[in-house]
C-alpha atoms as one frame of an Amber mdcrd trajectory, in Angstrom:
protein
  14.535 -35.048  28.617  17.481 -32.684  28.994  18.025 -32.588  25.267  14.335
 -31.934  24.549  13.915 -28.892  26.847  16.222 -26.561  24.872  14.451 -27.582
  21.664  11.060 -26.825  23.232  12.280 -23.421  24.408  13.675 -22.708  20.983
  10.361 -23.600  19.331   8.416 -21.436  21.810  10.749 -18.558  20.998  10.125
 -19.034  17.277   6.363 -19.101  17.821   6.554 -15.945  19.936   8.604 -14.217
  17.247   6.068 -15.157  14.563   3.315 -13.722  16.742   5.026 -10.329  16.565
   5.180 -10.185  12.764   3.152  -7.730  10.673   2.508  -7.846   6.923   2.404
  -4.616   4.913   1.530  -4.193   1.241   2.829  -1.555  -1.206   0.841   0.953
  -3.195   1.131   2.705  -6.535   4.672   3.705  -7.451   6.205   0.335  -6.541
   5.538  -1.169  -9.976   8.270  -2.063 -12.452   8.500  -4.119 -15.628   9.465
  -7.688 -14.728   7.738  -7.790 -11.352   6.410 -11.179 -10.365   8.050 -13.122
 -13.200  10.445 -15.199 -11.075   7.605 -16.286  -8.818   5.380 -17.079 -11.798
   8.111 -19.220 -13.327   8.859 -21.169 -10.138   5.631 -21.525  -8.120   2.203
 -22.916  -9.016   0.643 -20.785  -6.269   1.819 -17.606  -8.000   0.671 -18.773
 -11.422  -2.804 -19.482 -10.076  -3.081 -15.889  -8.826  -2.172 -14.471 -12.246
  -4.611 -16.795 -13.980  -7.414 -15.730 -11.644  -6.622 -12.039 -12.221  -6.562
 -12.426 -16.000  -9.863 -14.295 -15.994 -11.466 -11.646 -13.784 -10.218  -8.714
 -15.872  -9.991 -10.203 -19.369  -6.593  -8.492 -19.445  -3.146  -9.992 -20.251
  -1.821  -8.933 -16.880   1.146 -11.310 -16.810   2.453  -9.903 -20.101   2.010
  -6.373 -18.795   3.838  -7.120 -15.532   6.647  -9.154 -17.088   7.267  -7.330
 -20.368   5.528  -3.956 -20.218   5.630  -1.639 -21.999   6.420   0.559 -19.009
   4.195   3.384 -20.249   1.203   1.035 -20.251   2.069  -0.430 -16.849   2.117
   3.117 -15.439  -1.494   3.749 -16.482  -3.366   3.880 -13.191  -6.147   1.486
 -14.218  -3.503  -1.137 -15.029  -0.967  -0.277 -12.332  -3.374  -0.894  -9.483
  -4.527  -4.425 -10.424  -0.955  -5.303 -11.431   0.495  -4.397  -8.020  -2.373
  -6.105  -6.209  -1.852  -9.278  -8.249   1.896  -9.427  -7.652   1.396  -8.758
  -3.938  -1.127 -11.576  -3.565   1.055 -13.910  -5.651   3.907 -13.290  -3.204
   1.532 -13.799  -0.276   0.191 -17.107  -1.581   3.702 -18.476  -2.081   4.745
 -17.271   1.360   1.718 -18.970   2.904   2.572 -22.201   1.085   6.265 -22.171
   1.950   6.401 -20.739   5.493   4.404 -20.958   8.737   4.819 -17.231   9.405
   1.507 -15.522  10.197   0.806 -11.870  10.984  -0.372 -10.279  14.187  -1.707
  -7.403  12.107  -1.657  -6.145   8.495  -1.603  -2.774   6.760  -1.278  -1.402
   3.249  -0.249   1.918   1.752  -3.168   3.377  -0.254  -3.855   0.686  -2.899
  -2.037  -1.710  -0.572  -4.973  -1.598   1.844  -6.903  -3.711  -0.682  -4.077
  -6.289  -0.669  -4.173  -6.257   3.135  -7.923  -6.920   3.107  -7.474  -9.820
   0.690  -4.724 -11.221   2.914  -7.079 -11.507   5.916  -9.990 -12.885   3.876
 -12.169  -9.761   4.028 -12.198  -9.407   0.236 -12.048 -12.176  -2.348  -9.081
 -11.644  -4.653 -11.212 -11.852  -7.801 -13.481  -9.093  -6.475 -10.591  -6.943
  -5.276  -8.726  -6.995  -8.567 -11.850  -5.803 -10.416 -12.516  -3.097  -7.840
  -9.010  -1.653  -7.987  -9.057  -1.525 -11.775 -12.229   0.572 -11.520 -10.665
   2.567  -8.703  -7.730   3.404 -10.943  -9.979   4.403 -13.820 -12.172   6.557
 -11.569  -9.160   8.301 -10.047  -7.710   8.986 -13.476 -10.965  10.468 -14.743
 -11.733  12.562 -11.647  -9.403  15.399 -12.671  -8.657  16.441 -16.285  -5.116
  15.655 -17.413  -2.656  18.392 -16.473  -4.920  20.099 -13.948  -3.726  18.177
 -10.882  -0.322  17.651  -9.333   1.395  15.833  -6.482   4.731  16.707  -4.897
   6.886  15.405  -2.080   8.168  17.728   0.635  11.177  16.547   2.638  12.330
  17.961   5.944   9.287  19.819   7.249   6.871  18.745   9.974   3.240  17.845
   9.399   1.855  20.990  11.014   4.220  23.184   8.988   3.102  21.559   5.733
  -0.572  21.854   6.666  -0.096  25.540   7.473   1.724  26.224   4.198  -1.048
  24.499   2.250  -3.660  26.653   3.992  -1.699  29.814   3.265  -1.078  29.096
  -0.403  -4.378  27.531  -1.466  -5.994  30.844  -2.496  -9.347  29.145  -2.882
  -7.922  26.151  -4.768  -7.287  22.631  -3.470  -3.931  21.717  -1.973  -3.447
  19.503   1.067  -1.227  16.782   2.548  -1.987  13.468   0.830   0.531  11.067
   2.382   2.194  11.327   5.780   4.886   8.818   4.871   7.248   9.359   7.794
  10.961   9.996   7.966  10.355  13.661   7.182   8.506  12.851   3.946   5.086
  14.357   3.251   3.305  14.254  -0.102   0.927  17.052  -1.086  -1.796  16.961
  -3.748  -4.255  19.314  -5.373  -4.752  21.622  -8.308  -1.574  22.224 -10.274
  -1.295  25.960  -9.588  -1.923  25.586  -5.871   0.608  22.770  -5.524   3.239
  24.814  -7.366   2.641  27.747  -4.982   2.943  25.421  -2.002   6.155  23.916
  -3.341   7.721  27.376  -3.666   6.591  28.337  -0.172   7.936  25.089   1.303
  11.358  25.781  -0.201  11.244  29.222   1.351  10.411  27.714   4.759  13.493
  25.506   4.758  12.351  22.228   3.226  15.367  20.059   2.425  13.912  19.049
  -0.911  10.689  19.564  -2.848   9.956  17.497  -5.937   7.046  17.001  -8.334
   5.878  13.385  -8.495   5.350  11.673 -11.872   1.776  10.526 -11.179  -1.274
  10.838 -13.368  -3.702  12.359 -10.869  -3.759  14.175  -7.481  -4.663  11.247
  -5.223  -5.960  11.435  -1.630  -7.353  14.947  -1.714 -10.838  16.443  -2.130
 -10.444  16.551  -5.936 -10.953  12.779  -5.792 -14.548  13.137  -4.518 -16.039
  12.065  -7.897 -13.817   8.964  -7.754 -14.953   8.235  -4.203 -18.606   8.444
  -5.245 -17.977   6.070  -8.140 -16.031   3.716  -5.909 -18.931   3.595  -3.470
 -21.167   2.337  -6.297 -18.572  -0.246  -7.348 -18.143  -1.532  -3.804 -21.905
  -1.835  -3.308 -21.886  -5.100  -5.261 -18.887  -6.612  -3.448 -19.114  -8.953
  -0.453 -16.983  -8.242   2.626 -16.484 -11.203   4.936 -15.724 -11.093   8.673
 -12.017 -11.340   9.501 -10.014 -11.990  12.644  -6.626 -10.382  11.893  -6.708
  -6.611  12.387  -6.231  -4.222   9.452  -4.721  -0.823  10.185  -6.628   1.636
   8.008  -5.151   4.533   6.073  -7.942   6.900   7.075  -7.793   6.432  10.841
  -4.403   4.768  11.486  -6.220   2.444  13.900  -6.976  -1.279  13.838 -10.260
  -2.259  12.216 -11.876  -5.653  12.848 -15.413  -4.680  11.810 -16.250  -5.938
   8.321 -19.172  -3.486   8.125 -16.726  -0.565   8.206 -14.501  -1.777   5.373
 -16.429  -0.217   2.493 -16.975   3.227   4.076 -13.292   3.408   5.008 -12.176
   2.451   1.485 -14.451   5.105  -0.012 -13.168   7.762   2.380  -9.591   6.686
   1.710  -9.822   8.136  -1.807 -10.168  11.701  -0.479  -8.270  11.509   2.815
  -4.516  11.418   3.460  -2.629   8.181   4.010  -1.469   8.196   7.638   1.416
   5.816   7.121   3.788   7.111   9.784   1.126   6.710  12.483   0.263   3.255
  11.142   3.857   2.060  11.481   4.124   3.570  14.953   0.975   1.681  15.924
   2.459  -1.604  14.706   5.434  -1.004  16.953   3.191  -0.101  19.908   1.303
  -3.363  19.376   4.550  -5.239  19.866   5.412  -6.041  16.256   9.169  -6.436
  16.051   9.323  -7.608  12.440   7.493  -6.278   9.389   7.389  -8.061   6.036
   6.695  -5.898   2.993   4.871  -8.268   0.656   4.845  -7.253  -3.003   6.946
  -5.368  -5.531   9.654  -2.941  -4.467  11.168  -1.843  -1.172   9.510   1.544
  -0.615   7.686   0.639   2.593  10.664  -1.195   4.096  12.753   1.927   3.663
  10.119   4.130   5.275   9.645   1.733   8.196  13.373   1.705   8.934  13.293
   5.511   9.202  10.071   5.658  11.246  10.848   2.784  13.663  14.540   1.838
  13.544  13.985  -0.830  16.206  11.631  -2.783  13.943  13.136  -5.341  11.563
  11.713  -4.438   8.140  12.226  -6.802   5.209  11.069  -6.856   1.607   9.563
 -10.155   0.474   9.261 -10.437  -3.293  11.730 -12.845  -4.889  12.181 -16.604
  -4.486  15.395 -15.807  -2.602  13.483 -13.601  -0.140  10.899 -16.334   0.369
  13.564 -18.980   0.977  15.133 -16.775   3.637  11.785 -16.275   5.379  11.032
 -20.010   5.261  14.364 -20.780   6.943  13.899 -18.244   9.761
């Protein structure tokens, strides 16, 4: 009996720790040539995800992810299903290899679709088709060269909002991503964004950089894309789910499957409230966050937003082995 009690306490501690885990899923910009290949080579669960995606899209997605070319992988209509597929491949292997389960999930922009798949709200085959259309609609919403996104480092949210208002001059420019750690992304018409960038430098921003993206996401210029996305989503089933999803639009937990589609449509034209989302995870008692999918962007942001939270990237077989042993 004496020897069993410490083991029981240890197991209860492990269960309690798992109950404080959150899963987060990356968005566009995390892609790279070669992503997902190690998992594909080593795990049947990952291969099945790629096969399902390729059958749904009639697209050689594995070749695109593993071999590129990079210029093709960066095309928004391919980038979005590619990141979603790699993220769900990682998730399926994690689920097969480890008992870890999330208290809550969240995703950055595109990553919200991965989060919804992870809790069973969206079927993966439906989601991968939707995000390919989402990417195409976003790309077509603004003529090439007329939109721009930029990152502003070192200014507060209210300062950036005020600068956008002052420099818009009747054109669109607004915060698109509140990423945290002093990082805010702005989006809009090219001329307005350039004016805002210059003004931000003059107001003491530590750094202001143009982003190499193909369209000005998460601003009102995406309204045509949002309208198209609403039509695409009309034919997709959303199932009830029991693990909360923190939404980009509201930075609150959603458990109502009837609200999923309206929130995804609105997400296209509203800023990503990532800093607030991470703060909410911490307030909920999450002490460990697993970034599931390609890259380490979200892990880095989480460490700056909530240093007390243990943020880890889960992507490679080595990462998965470490999680399984915890």
